[in-house]
N, C-alpha and C positions, 0 to 999 in steps of 0.2 A: 797728345791733348783731346787732338780732333779722335782719336782712335778712340781714346776714351768715353768720350762725347755719345759715339755711335754704338757705342758694345750700350752704355747704359739706356737708350732708345729703345735699341732691338730688347734687354733685359726687362725692360717695363710693358711694349708690346705683346711680349709673350705670358704673364703673369696677368693682362688684363684678359688675352685670349683661353690663358686657362680658367679664370676666373669666372668666365659667361660660361666655358662649357660647363660648372660644376654648381651653377644657380640653379638651388631646390625646385624654385616656381618652372622651370624646365628640364622635368627629371630626363626625359628621352629625347635624342638629340631631332629633331625637325626630321631630316631625312627617312630616319627607319622608323620614326609615328606613322606607320601604315596600316591600323587599324582603331575605329571608335569604339567602344564599350561603357556601358553604364550598368550601375545595382538600382535594381529594386527591392528595398526592405517589406518582403511581404508574413514577416515575421513581429507576432504582437508580444515577445517576452524582451525584446532587447531592439537599442537603436545599436547602431551600425556607423560607425567611420570606414572610411576605404583612405589606405593610402599606396602611393604611388612614388617608388623609388625611398620608400621607409619615410616619404613627408605627406601628411593630410592638407590636400589643395581645398581651394573655397569650394563650398556646393558639395562636400565627400564628408564633412563632417557631422557629426550628431545625427543622423539620419533617421527619423519616426518611422513607424508601420506607414505603412499604405503614402510610402514617397518614395521619389526615384533620386538619386544622386546624380551629379554632374557626367553630359558626357564627355568623356575624355579618349587623348587620342597616345594609344600605345604600340608598343612593340609585338606583331603576333608569337616571334619567338620567344620573346622576352618580354614580357610587358610591365615585369616588375609591380605585382598588385599584390595586397594585402588587405585582407578585411576583418577589423576586430569590433569588438562589441565598445561602444561610444564610454571616453573616458580609460580605456587600459591601454598599455600597452603589448599587450597579446596576440598574437594573430588566432583566428577562429580556425580550425582545423578541416581537412577535406579539399579545400578548395584548389583544386587544378587546372589553371586554364586551358583551353584550347581553343585558337583560334587562329582564322587563316588572312593572311594579306588582305588588305582591300575590303574587309567586310566589315559590317555592324553589329555590336550584339548587345543581348540586353540580361543579366546575369538574375537571373531571383534570387533571396535568401529567403526559405523560411525554415522552420526548427527550431531551436535554442541553442544558448552559447553552447551547451556542454556537446549537443549533435546537431549540426548545423545540416542546412541542407540548397548545395548550388545547382542550381539550372540552369544552363547558358542557352539562350535561344537565339537564333540565326534572324535579323531584320530584314535579311536581302527581301525585296518585295519587287514582283512585276503585276502592271495591273493588265486584265485582263480584255480590255478593250476601252473605244472610246469611251467618257462620261463615264469611268465605274472606279471606283477605291477600292480599298482593300481594310479589313478586320480581321486581329486574331485575338482569341480567348486565350487566356491563361488559367486553368483551374491549380489555384493558390489556396484552396481549404485544406483544414486539419479533420474537422470533426466527420464521425463516421458517419451522421445521416447525410452527409452531403453527396458524396462517392465518385462516380464518372458518367460525364455525360455526354447527351447527342446534342448538338445543335443546330435549329431552324432559324434562315435569314427570312426577317420579315415573314412571320408564319401568315397562313391565311385560316380562315375557317376551318378547313380540313387539311390535314398535314398532311403536307406528298412525303419524298425520302428526306431525313436529315443531309445537312450541308456538308454536318460533321459527325463521325460516329464515337464514342469511346473516347472521351477527352479525358484522360485518368487526372487524378493529383500529380504537382509538379509535373504538369506537361502542356503542351499549348497544341490548340488547332494550326491547321494551317491559315495562310490568310484565306478568309473569303470572302468574294465578291458581292460589294453592294455599291446601288445607286448614286454616283455622288453628286455636290449637292443639294441635300435632303439628311432629314434624320433618319437612322433605321433602327429596327429591333431582331437584336439575337432574344431567341426563347431556348432555354436548358429545361432540355427532360431528363430522368433519368436514362441511363444507355438501354436500347431497347423496349423503352415505356414512351407513349405520347401526353400521358398526364403534366404539365406545365410545372416547372420548378420556379422559375423566373423568366420575367423579362428583361434582356438588359436593353438597356439605351443608347444605342452609338450615334457621337457628332457628327452634323454634317462635316463632310470630310471633300474637299476637291478632288478634282482629276487626275488621276494616278498617283495620289497619294495613299497612304495610310499609317493605319493605327493599330493598338496594342491596348485591351483591354483587361486589367487581373483581375479577378474573383477572388474575396475571401471570406472568411467564415462571416457571420454576422457580427457586427460592432456589440454588442451586449446578448450577457450570456443568457440562454434560452430563448434567445431573438431568433426570429425565422429569415429575414433577409438577409441576402449573401450582400456582401459590400463587394463596390466596382468604381477601380480607378485605372483611369483612361490616359495611356501615353502617349502626347505626339513624337514622332521619330525627333531622332537627334541629327543633328545638321551634317551635310558631309561637304 
């Protein structure tokens, strides 16, 4: 009788462990979750859902245009991520993750449901000195008139050399150094030109931190003012 009781206890313990490992709220075992990733929806034609191991977790369902999903911990070699149009169960084509252990990434989604474009951006940032912060600008435009940009940080009356050059669509500038503790300005010009296209306001940043600003097409057809969305860093 005692042996039967011990066997029953062991069986229950084993079942509990297996159930915990299969919990859909923890699709990747903690020791293997070595990379952080989030998705930003820069497609004005669809809302997104991000599934991890088949489950759409809180904050990653019905992500509208101009919005980021939740920062997720994944395994770099096997992230088990898929991207869908909201309300569907079919994965969008063309997403092939390429991550490195210990890094943080933002995946920019542009294009349309039949032809999505995925751009993976490495979020790693190192401050260039004391009392400085960083800002990166992402060109997520699609209109023919917006093109490729040069970027000037806190431009003076007479422009010097641009701080970033030829930032094309579906790409990002390097992290640009700005003074910490104050608002700053990024000026966009067409590549190789000096005429101002638009000034982008950069919120005040604490020293040693960085932010990403995603710039998209104007909100209204025929508009001229580009949309700018500021993304704070994911927790590490």
